[in-house]
C-alpha positions as CSV (number, residue, x, y, z in Angstrom):
1,M,-0.1,-0.1,0.0
2,R,1.3,3.6,-0.5
3,W,1.0,6.1,2.3
4,L,1.9,10.1,2.0
5,L,2.3,11.5,5.3
6,D,1.1,15.0,6.1
7,T,3.4,17.1,7.4
8,S,1.7,16.9,11.0
9,A,1.9,12.7,10.6
10,L,5.2,13.8,10.2
11,L,5.8,15.5,13.4
12,V,3.5,12.6,15.3
13,F,6.9,10.5,14.6
14,Y,9.3,13.0,15.1
15,R,8.1,14.0,18.5
16,K,6.4,10.6,19.3
17,E,3.3,11.8,20.2
18,P,0.2,10.0,20.4
19,A,-0.6,7.7,17.7
20,V,2.9,7.5,17.2
21,D,2.5,3.7,17.3
22,Q,0.4,3.8,13.7
23,V,3.1,5.3,12.2
24,L,5.5,3.2,12.9
25,A,3.4,0.5,11.8
26,L,3.0,2.2,8.5
27,F,6.9,2.2,8.6
28,D,7.1,-0.9,9.7
29,D,5.7,-3.0,7.0
30,P,8.0,-3.4,4.4
31,A,4.9,-3.9,1.8
32,N,4.3,-0.1,2.5
33,E,5.6,2.4,0.3
34,L,5.6,5.4,1.8
35,L,6.2,8.9,0.5
36,L,6.3,12.6,1.8
37,C,5.4,16.0,-0.2
38,A,8.2,18.1,-0.4
39,I,6.1,21.0,1.0
40,S,6.5,18.7,4.1
41,V,9.7,19.5,4.4
42,T,9.7,23.0,4.6
43,E,6.8,22.8,6.6
44,F,8.4,20.5,9.2
45,G,12.0,22.3,9.0
46,R,9.3,26.0,10.0
47,K,8.0,23.6,12.6
48,L,11.6,22.8,14.2
49,Y,12.8,26.4,14.3
50,E,9.0,27.4,15.9
51,L,10.0,24.7,18.8
52,G,13.5,26.6,19.3
53,Q,16.2,24.5,17.1
54,T,19.2,25.6,15.4
55,A,19.9,25.7,11.6
56,E,22.3,22.9,12.1
57,E,19.9,20.8,14.2
58,V,16.9,21.5,11.7
59,E,18.9,20.2,8.7
60,H,20.1,17.3,10.5
61,A,16.3,16.2,11.0
62,I,15.2,16.2,7.7
63,D,18.9,14.6,6.8
64,L,17.6,11.7,9.3
65,H,14.1,11.7,8.1
66,R,15.0,11.8,4.1
67,P,15.9,7.7,3.7
68,L,12.3,6.8,5.7
69,F,10.4,7.8,2.6
70,A,10.6,6.2,-1.1
71,R,10.5,9.3,-2.9
72,I,9.9,13.0,-1.9
73,E,7.3,14.4,-4.2
74,K,7.1,17.4,-6.2
75,V,4.3,19.7,-6.5
76,D,3.6,20.6,-10.3
77,E,0.5,22.0,-12.5
78,I,-0.8,18.2,-12.2
79,V,-0.8,18.4,-8.1
80,A,-2.1,21.9,-8.6
81,R,-5.1,21.5,-10.7
82,N,-6.0,18.2,-7.9
83,A,-6.0,20.5,-5.4
84,L,-8.8,22.5,-6.9
85,R,-10.9,19.6,-7.4
86,L,-10.5,18.9,-3.9
87,V,-11.3,22.2,-2.7
88,R,-14.2,22.7,-4.9
89,N,-15.5,18.9,-3.6
90,M,-15.6,20.1,0.0
91,T,-17.9,21.9,2.4
92,T,-15.1,23.2,4.7
93,R,-12.0,25.5,4.0
94,L,-9.4,23.9,2.9
95,P,-6.3,25.8,3.7
96,A,-3.6,26.2,0.2
97,I,-0.9,24.2,1.6
98,D,-2.8,21.5,3.0
99,S,-5.0,21.2,-0.1
100,L,-1.7,21.1,-2.2
101,I,0.0,18.2,0.1
102,A,-3.6,16.3,0.0
103,A,-3.2,16.3,-4.2
104,T,0.1,15.0,-3.9
105,A,-1.3,12.1,-1.9
106,M,-4.1,11.9,-4.8
107,T,-2.0,12.2,-7.7
108,H,0.1,9.5,-7.0
109,Q,-2.5,7.3,-5.6
110,A,-1.6,7.0,-1.8
111,C,-3.5,7.2,1.1
112,L,-3.4,10.4,2.9
113,V,-2.2,10.0,6.9
114,H,-2.8,13.2,8.9
115,R,-4.1,14.5,12.4
116,D,-5.3,17.6,11.0
117,Q,-9.3,18.5,11.5
118,H,-9.9,20.6,8.5
119,M,-8.2,17.3,6.3
120,A,-11.0,14.5,8.0
121,A,-13.3,16.6,5.4
122,I,-11.8,15.5,2.5
123,P,-14.3,13.1,0.8
124,P,-13.3,9.8,0.6
125,E,-14.4,9.1,-2.6
126,L,-11.4,11.5,-4.0
127,L,-9.0,10.3,-1.3
128,P,-8.6,7.7,1.0
129,T,-7.2,9.1,4.8
130,L,-5.9,7.7,7.7
131,D,-6.9,10.6,10.3
132,L,-4.0,9.7,13.4
133,A,-6.4,12.1,15.6
134,R,-9.3,9.3,15.0
135,G,-7.6,6.0,14.8
136,R,-8.7,5.8,11.0
């Protein structure tokens, strides 16, 4: 199975927050292919800066986590158009950055792993999700 971790899921893993076991199980299953959106690299780094880490510590954390993923997926025109499709089909607001991350999962036929309340409103027929806040 293919999974794309949202930045929130990567932070759950990094900070060993509640639901870390669900993320660990994804990494532990050799049948799984884990992806990350390039935008999440920036979001992850920014969050680590906010938590008081130095530039060197942030770069080290990114370098340490990079090998865990089969690929870091780029945001291109196809992803951008899929983000518009997602937003058009939602009944609640989905921030632009999150729509691009979700659309990256959609474009690459991956289940989106997240812990964001606004992503819980993504229609499952457009994109399967694993909501770490809900455990499903």
